[in-house]
N, C-alpha and C positions, 0 to 999 in steps of 0.2 A: 601435422594434420592436428585440429584440435580434440580438446577432450570428448567432446559429444559424438564428432564425426568419428573418433574410434570408435566409441560405444556404437555406433550404428554399425561399424565394419564389423566390430565382432557379434552383435546380432544377426548381422547377413552369415556371417561364417557358422554359425550355428545353424543357421536355415541350413545352409547348403549341407552341411553333415548332418541333418536329420536329426539334432540334438534336441532332447526335451528339458525344457528349465522348469525346474519346480514341479508341482501336481498340482492338483485340482479339487483335493482333500478340504480345505480350510475357504472354500469360496461361497457367496451367501445360496441360500436358498431359493428355489424356483419362484417366480412368479410369473402370474396371469400376463401374457404376451400385452402390451401397451405402448404403441406408435405414439412417441415424442420427438418434437422437432424443437418448437419452439418455446420459451418460458412464459408460460401462461398463468393468469391468477388462481390459485389454488381453488380446486373445486370439491374438497373434500367437505361432508357435513361440517353445518356451523356450529360452535358451542352454544351452549344456552345463555346466549346474552340478549336478555329483554329490560325493557326499562322498569326501574321499581315502582309498584302501584302507590299513587298519590305522591309523586315526586313534585317538587317545587320546579319552577320553569328553568331556573339558574342551574338546579343540580342534574336536572334532565340533560342540560346542554352538556355539563361537564362529563356525564355519562356517555352521551353520544361520541365526544371526542376519544374519551377511551376504549368505546367500541371500535371506532376506524382505525384503529390500528390493527383490529383483526380482518384479515381481506378474505377469510373462508367464505364457501360459495357465495362468492360475487358481493361481499359485505354484508350479509343478510343481516347480521347482528345490528349492523350499525342502520340498516334501513327500517329496523322495528322502531325506531325512535321517530319517525316522520309521520307526517301525514299521508294518504294513501296517493294524492296528486305529487307530492314532493317525492315520494317513495318512486313514482313512476318517472320523474323527471330527473332526477339526479343521477350525476356522471361520476362516481367515484375515482375513475381511472384514466381524468385528465391530467391530474397532479397528485403527487405526494410531498407536502411541505412539512418539514419538521421544526417547530419552534422549542426556544427554550422553557418557556414554559406559555400557558394561557391565561388569559385576563379577561375576565367578563364582567361588562357594566351593563347596568339598566338603561335602556333608550328612552321608553315611552311604553304605553300599555296601562291596561286595565280592565277589568271584566274575564272576556275570553280570549283576548289577544295580549301581545307582549313582545317588545322589541329589544335586543341586545346588542352590543357594541362588543366585538369580539377582537383582540389586539395579542400581538404576541411578534419577538423578535427573532427572524427566519435564524437559522443556522446551518439548513443546508435543504436540499431536495433530492427525495429518494426516488429515481427514476426507473420507468419499467424495466425488469431483468435485474432491480436490486442494488444499482450502482450508487452509491452518496455521492452527491457533489456539495460543496462547503458554499454556503451563498451568507451575504452580510446585507439584511434588509430587514425593514418592518412589515407584518403583516395587520391589516385590518380589515374587517369585513363587519357585517351588518346580517341578523339572522332574527326570522321572525317564527312566535311559536303561537299556537292557538289551541285550546280546548276542543277535545273530539271524544264525546261520550264520558266527559267529566274528567279525563285525562289529556295533561300539557302533552303536544307532539309538533315537531317542528315543520311548519309550513312552507318556508322559505330559505333557502341556504345556499353558495355559491358551489360551481361546480369543482369537484378535486377532494383530496382530503387532507386534514391539518391536525398531525400528531405530535405530540410532546417528545423530546427528545428521551425523557425515561420510559415513554411508551414503546416507542423503537427498541429500546435496549431490552427493554422485558419482554418483549412479544416477536423479536427478530433476532437471528445469530449471523455474524459475519464469517463468509468462508471465502475462500480464494477456489478462482477459477485460473488454468493457466493456460497461455500462447506463447508460441515461440517470439522472442523480439526479431523484428523484420532482416532479414539477412544474416540472421546468427543463430548462435548453436545454445542460447540460453533460452529459459522460459521466463516468463512475466507475471507476477501475481496479478490477477484483475480481483478485486476484493468487492463482495456481493454479500448484501443482507436479505436471508430468505426467512420466510415466516416460520418460526418456531412451530407451529402446530400442522405443517404439511405431513401427510400420511408418510411417504417417503422420502427422506432428504437424499437420498443416492439419485431417485429421479428427477430432482430440482436441480441437483448441482451439473448432471448430465443433460440435461436440458439446456441449462444456460451455457454451459459447454460449446454445444452444438447450434445454438442462437447468435455465436459470435461477440467479439469483445465488445465492451463498453465504450460509448461515444468516445471518452477523452483518450483511447488507447487504439482506436480503430485504424490510425494511420502511421501507428509504430509498431503493431506487431502482424504476424502473419494467421490468415484465417485460411487454411485450407481444406477445412471441410465441405463437401459439394452441398449444395443447397435442397439435394433430395436426400439426404442422410437423414436417418430417424432411429432412435432409440427403442428397443423393444421390450426391453426388460430383461431380468435373467432368467435365460433357458438353459437346460441340464449344467447348472452350475457357473454359466459364463455370461458375460455384458453383450447382449447381441444388439448387433446394429443393422442396418441396412442402407444401401444407396450408396457405398464405400466402394464400388468396383473400380471408380475412375483415379482412386489414389494410387500412386507409385507405391513400391515395395519402402523406399525412403519415408514418402508422407505417412504411411501405413504406421511404419516405426516411431513418426513424430506423433502422431495422435494418439499411440499407446502411451507414449510419455505423459503427454497432456493430461489422459485418462488418468493414469497410474496415480499423479501427483494432486490431482482434482479432487480423487476420491481419498487420498492421504489428508487433506483438508478438512475432511469429516470425520479421520478416525480411522478409515480402511486403510490398513497399513499392510494387509498381507498380500502375497501373490495373486493376481487376478488374471483368468481367462477371459481373452476378448475373441467374439467371432465377427465376422462381416457376410451377410448373407449366406449364414447355415454355416462357414467354414472358417478355421483359423484365421484371426485376421492377418499375421504372417505366418505363411505355410511351414511347418513344419516347429513350431514354438507354441508350447501350450500354454503358458504363462510369462506375465512380465510383472516384475516387482521392482520397487523404488531403488534397490542396489544396482540393475538394470541401468536405471537414468539418474544416478547420483549427480555426475559430472553438468547434468543439463541445468539443476536447480542451485542457483548461486545461493539460496539460503542453507543447503544442505553442505556444499562445496565450503562455502565459509566457515560453519560452524568446527569443519575438520581440522581446522590449523587458525593459529593464534598468534601473528607475529607482532610483536609491542617493540617498541621505540620511544622516545621521548627527547625531545627540545628542552634542552635546560643550560642556560649562560650561552646560549647563540652557539650551543655543539650539540650534535646528535648522540645519543646511548643506544643500544640495542639491552632491554631488558629480559632476561632469561633466568630462569632457576633462582630467583631472588638478588639476581644482581645486574646493577646496570654498569655494562662496559661501555667507554669512549667507543667511535669509531674513526679515532685519529689513525692517518694513514689510508683509510678509504677512500676518502674524501678531502679534498684540498680546502674546502671550504668552512671547515670546522672552525669556531669562534669568530664568526659574523653572519651566522644563519640567524632571517628574522622568522622566518615560518619553511614547513617543508611538508612533502607527503612522500609515501614510499610506495611503489608499485611491485609486482612481482619479480620474481629471477633480479633483486638488488638493482634494478632501478630507483631514481632519486630524482626528485624536482625539490629546489631550492630556493627561495628570495634571500637576496642578501643585501646588507647595507641599512642605512637609517631611514626613517620615514623621511619623504622628500627626495631621495635619490636613490631608489633601490634596482636591483640587476635579477633578473629570471635565470637560473641554469638549471639545464635537464642533462645526466648523465647517467653512471653506472660505479657501483661500488667499485673501487680500484683500477679503473678504467678512464677517469675523468670525467669533466662535463663541458657542457659547451655553452655560453652564453648567448641564449636567446632573445631577450627583451630587454629594455630599461623604461621604467617608468616614476615616478613621484611615489607612488605606492602598489603595492601587488596584494590582492588577499591570497591566503593559502593556495597554494596549488592545488590540484585535482585531478588524481590518475583516473584514465577508465580503467573498464575492468578489461584484464589483460593488455596492460600497459601499452593500447591501439594511440591513447595522445593525451594530454596534460590539459587542463584546462585552468585559468586564470582570470581574474577581473583587473585590470589595468586604471587604477586613478579612479575606482569606483562605480565608471561606468561601462567600459569597453571590457566586451568579454570575447575573449581569444582562446583558442583551440591550436596547438602545437601538434605536430605529426612529424616521425623521422620516417625519410625515404631511404630507398635501399642501398642509396651512393652515402648514407651517415647526416646526409644533409638534414635541418630543420627547417620544416615549411610551417607559415603562420595563415590562420583564415579567422576572421572576425564573426561572431555568434549572434547573429541579432537573438533579441528577447523582445516578446511581445507583453510588455505591462499591461496591467488593469488601467483603464483611464485613471488618468490621475496621482498614477503610482510615479515618479520622478527623482526618487532621492537614489544616494550612494547605494553600491551593494558592497556590504563589508563580509559576507558570508558565501561560497557558492561550493556545494558538496554534489557528487553524482551517485545516484543508487548502485547497488549492486549490479544490476543486470544494465546500466548505463540508459535505461529509458526515461528516467525521472532525475530533476534536479531539483534541488531545494536551495534557496537563497533567504538572507538577512537583509531587508533593506531597510534602513533607519529604524532599528529594533523591532521591525515586525515579519514574521515569516509567512514565506511565499515558495508555493511549489508549481513547476510546469514540466511539460513532457517534451522530450528530444526527438524533435524529428529529424530526418535525413533524407537530402534529393538524392536524386540518382547519381549527379558528381560527386556525392559524399559530404556536402557543405550541410552543416548542423543548423538547426534555428529550434530555441525554445520556445514553445507555443503554450496555449490553454493555462496560462498560469492565474493559478487561485490565491487569494489570501488563507492561510490554515489558522488554527489557534486565535482568534481575533481576542481571547482574554487575555493572551500575552503581549497584546501589542504597545510595542515600544520598549519592551522589556528586554526584548532576545538579542543576547549576545553571540552565543555558538549554537552551533546545530551540525547532526551528520545523522547520515543513514544508518537503522540497524539490520540485523541479516534478515529479518522477517518482513522488511520493508518499512517499518515504521520509521518515526523518527525521534533521538534523544537531542532535547533542548536544553541549553544552559542559560539562565536569565539572571538580571539584577534584583529581582522581586525577593525578598527574604523568606515571603510565605511558599514559594514553590520554586526553588534554587535549579533543581534539575526536573524536567517534564517530559513526559512521553506522549506522542501525537502521533495518532493512528494514519496508516499509509493513505486513508482517503479523507483524512481531514474530520472524520464523525465524531471524534473527542480526543480529550486530552485526560493524562492521569499523571498526579505529581508524583514525582520520586520520594521516598521518606526522608522528611528533613535531616532527622536525627543530628549529627554533628558537622554537618556541610553548611558551609557559611557563604551567602550572597555576598560579592556577583561570581558568577560561575562563568569563566572567559574560555574555556575550552572544554569540548567534549568528545569521543569515540567510544565507539562499540566494536568488542571482540566476540571471540566463541562463549557465549552465555556471559559475557561481562560487559558491564557499562563503567567509562571512566571518565573523570571529570576533575577539572583543576580549580579549584575555589580561592577564596582570598587568603590562605594559607599553604596548601599542599595539594598534590595530583592523589585523589582519592577513587576509590572502585567499589562496588557492588553486582552483585550477581543479579542477572536480569532474569526478571520472575514473569515474563509473559506467558508460561506455560501454566499458569495459575497457582504455582508454588507459592507457600510463604514466603515474604518478602523479609529481607534483613532490616532491621531498624537504623541500623547506623552504619554508615561508611567505614571502609578501612583504607589507610594509606596502602598506595602498591607498595608489595615487598621488593627493596632495594632502591627505592624511592623516598625513603620515609624523610621527613623534614625538607624535601625539595619541592620548591613550586615550579611545575614544568609543564609541558605540553604533551599529552599521551596522541601517539601515532599508530593506529593500527594499520599494518602494510595488507593489502588486498592484490 
């Protein structure tokens, strides 16, 4: 039985015994009933956004784009920059394009009218529901202004909104809503950007949860919430829902898990009470907490344990308590290993031999291994979560998944990859996310991510492949997933040798350069720690994604001082 399955049994046992889990003392205050199903544009009062009197036309246009990042009251602030006719015609809901910066140049004009050319490099699009999709293309439009009662106003503009990335970061905040991976026991984070000016952040993320997964994840997660389900606010200290009568007890427990972790993403970490149509969501259970569903969240379970290994001089070592102990005697491949990955419970996959004639072997410590494939070269193997399978790229092109049957025999299946048009280079890195739903690849020094779909027969396919971090294009050497869903990247760029890339591709953040030297040829992420192999040694730095002050210098990994090796975090 899986970990989450065991948790569900425990909750069911608590129900049968009439157990009371926690108390309601620390729950939110009551709110007025408000039926929410879908995520709509914020309807709270618009902030005081108005054109500055006597603004020059180009400045008024810039202020309009800044106001377009505030969706309150159906973009009432941005509409105040338009003529009455344009105000009635403009539909801001068609799209929200995010550009790096907006360039405004005069085309023609004089007297009472003025035309401007607006340009920018598109970095992504903010979809309805707050999902960010990275895009790499240009933006260009013509906008016209005219004087109204002596003041410049916009008289002609294209539909949709255009905002600078800095305005998106200033006006919106990213949060995760969670859905269960299809047919699995783990929840998958679905990152959304919510306007920071919303009156109720709780209502915003709950309505996002009820509205369903983002387009990119729709085919790889379960969505069990019935269409008639609605959130009616906090009543008698409990998050109240209607329309959940069709859910089974197991589905109700899963919904509670999704809600608990979604609320946790906005800082609500206390036990929560949940009602369905006036009764407890699960009979006999008063509150649910993160501890009840800790095993469902790979981010939480990953943080609980960090097994660090390293590959040095073609041999594997276990790093523990400041010492690196060779695994001699535990695997026969010592002294000939080119790359490796280590899964749960002592499972390992290694590539042996020199480039041009390599062998992939899969085995268990102290139990031996089996040769499963040969090729001119392989990427570093990648374990799925829970050791279900091993992935590798043979000769830069062929993605293969290996699984072990109950008989002990290994079977292989090719994994199709739907690369964007024009991308046909060799894949040098392939890593699977902690949930197994996402894959990150490095193709000719450029970073890509895709979604791992699975058909009814179990066949995998990597779809919805998008380029991430175009500013790093051509310089990426190594990449791996961090527990929170972001990606740590090693590059050949001396100005940004290690970079954090957000889960949705919405931005990059360079880790402090300090004493690390490009090229960074290997990276790994453990429990609160980032590891990187630079030109001299394997280094570590605490991960500061939680907003804590970041160290300025990297440190050598205790036990590996003076050793240039490849870090491996077992999962």
